C-alpha positions as CSV (number, residue, x, y, z in Angstrom):
1,Q,42.5,28.1,-40.9
2,V,44.3,27.4,-44.5
3,Q,44.8,30.0,-47.1
4,L,45.4,29.0,-50.5
5,V,46.7,31.6,-53.1
6,E,46.9,30.5,-56.8
7,S,49.2,31.6,-59.5
8,G,50.3,30.8,-63.2
9,G,47.5,31.4,-65.2
10,G,47.3,33.1,-68.0
11,L,46.8,33.1,-72.2
12,V,48.2,30.3,-74.2
13,Q,47.9,28.8,-77.6
14,A,46.3,25.4,-78.2
15,G,49.1,23.1,-77.9
16,G,51.0,25.1,-75.3
17,S,51.9,24.8,-71.7
18,L,51.1,26.4,-68.5
19,R,52.0,25.4,-65.0
20,L,49.9,26.7,-62.4
21,S,51.0,26.9,-58.1
22,C,48.9,26.9,-55.4
23,A,51.0,28.0,-52.2
24,S,49.0,27.3,-48.9
25,S,49.8,29.0,-45.5
26,G,47.8,28.8,-42.0
27,S,48.1,26.2,-39.2
28,T,47.3,22.6,-40.0
29,F,47.7,19.6,-38.1
30,S,47.9,17.2,-41.0
31,T,49.2,17.0,-44.6
32,P,46.1,17.8,-46.5
33,I,44.9,15.9,-49.5
34,M,45.7,18.7,-52.5
35,A,43.5,18.8,-55.7
36,W,42.7,21.2,-58.5
37,Y,39.2,22.0,-59.9
38,R,38.3,24.0,-62.9
39,Q,34.9,25.8,-63.9
40,A,34.2,26.9,-67.3
41,P,31.5,29.3,-67.9
42,G,28.0,28.1,-67.9
43,K,29.2,24.6,-66.6
44,Q,30.0,23.3,-62.7
45,R,32.9,23.2,-61.3
46,E,34.6,19.8,-62.0
47,S,37.7,17.8,-60.3
48,V,40.6,17.9,-62.6
49,A,43.3,16.1,-60.6
50,I,44.2,15.0,-56.9
51,I,47.4,14.2,-55.0
52,S,47.2,12.3,-51.7
53,S,49.5,13.3,-48.9
54,G,51.2,10.2,-49.7
55,G,51.9,11.4,-53.4
56,S,49.3,9.1,-55.0
57,T,47.5,11.0,-57.9
58,N,44.2,10.6,-60.0
59,Y,43.1,12.7,-63.1
60,A,40.0,13.4,-64.6
61,D,39.7,11.2,-68.2
62,S,39.8,14.4,-70.1
63,V,43.3,15.7,-68.8
64,K,45.0,12.2,-68.3
65,G,48.3,12.3,-70.4
66,R,48.3,16.0,-70.4
67,F,48.0,17.2,-67.0
68,T,50.4,16.3,-64.0
69,I,49.9,17.3,-60.4
70,S,52.9,17.7,-57.8
71,R,53.6,18.6,-54.5
72,D,56.3,19.8,-52.3
73,D,55.4,19.7,-48.7
74,A,58.7,21.7,-47.6
75,K,57.3,24.7,-49.7
76,N,53.7,24.2,-48.8
77,T,52.8,24.3,-52.8
78,V,51.1,22.0,-55.0
79,Y,51.4,22.4,-58.7
80,L,49.7,21.5,-61.7
81,Q,51.6,21.1,-65.0
82,M,49.4,21.3,-68.3
83,N,50.9,20.4,-71.5
84,S,49.0,20.2,-74.8
85,L,46.5,22.4,-73.7
86,K,43.3,22.5,-75.6
87,P,40.6,25.2,-75.8
88,E,38.4,23.2,-74.1
89,D,40.8,23.7,-71.3
90,T,39.5,27.2,-70.9
91,A,38.2,27.9,-67.4
92,V,39.1,28.8,-63.9
93,Y,41.3,26.6,-62.3
94,Y,40.8,26.6,-58.0
95,C,43.3,24.9,-55.7
96,N,41.6,22.9,-53.1
97,A,42.7,21.6,-49.7
98,K,41.0,18.6,-47.7
99,I,42.0,18.4,-44.3
100,G,39.5,15.7,-42.5
101,V,35.7,17.1,-43.0
102,L,37.3,20.6,-43.6
103,A,37.7,21.9,-47.2
104,Y,39.4,25.1,-48.3
105,W,39.6,26.9,-51.5
106,G,41.9,29.5,-53.2
107,Q,40.2,32.5,-55.2
108,G,41.1,31.0,-58.6
109,T,43.3,31.6,-61.5
110,Q,41.9,32.0,-65.3
111,V,43.5,30.0,-68.0
112,T,42.6,30.8,-71.7
113,V,43.5,28.7,-74.3
114,S,43.1,30.2,-77.6
115,S,42.6,27.8,-80.8
């Protein structure tokens, strides 16, 4: 069982920055693929950024060049650095861990970007 706890969300003005953190705990037998998703009101949850166990990354087109995902396996933590934030980035951001066929989710952290 893997537990994920996000932190770092909040209210920021357009053009500002935030860094989200996701701390994981629990027994794992392999290094998971980690990802950040987001869900805005009235919209489906969407993938924002993914980082493999080897460090390869992939981003949604809407955040490329602005967001950076990274991981510190020694600390069991994955980060999402968000720069040049836009009002359309407003959403609840969720951390996700994939281990084989299993997927785990955090409780989410709210990010609100004011114009």
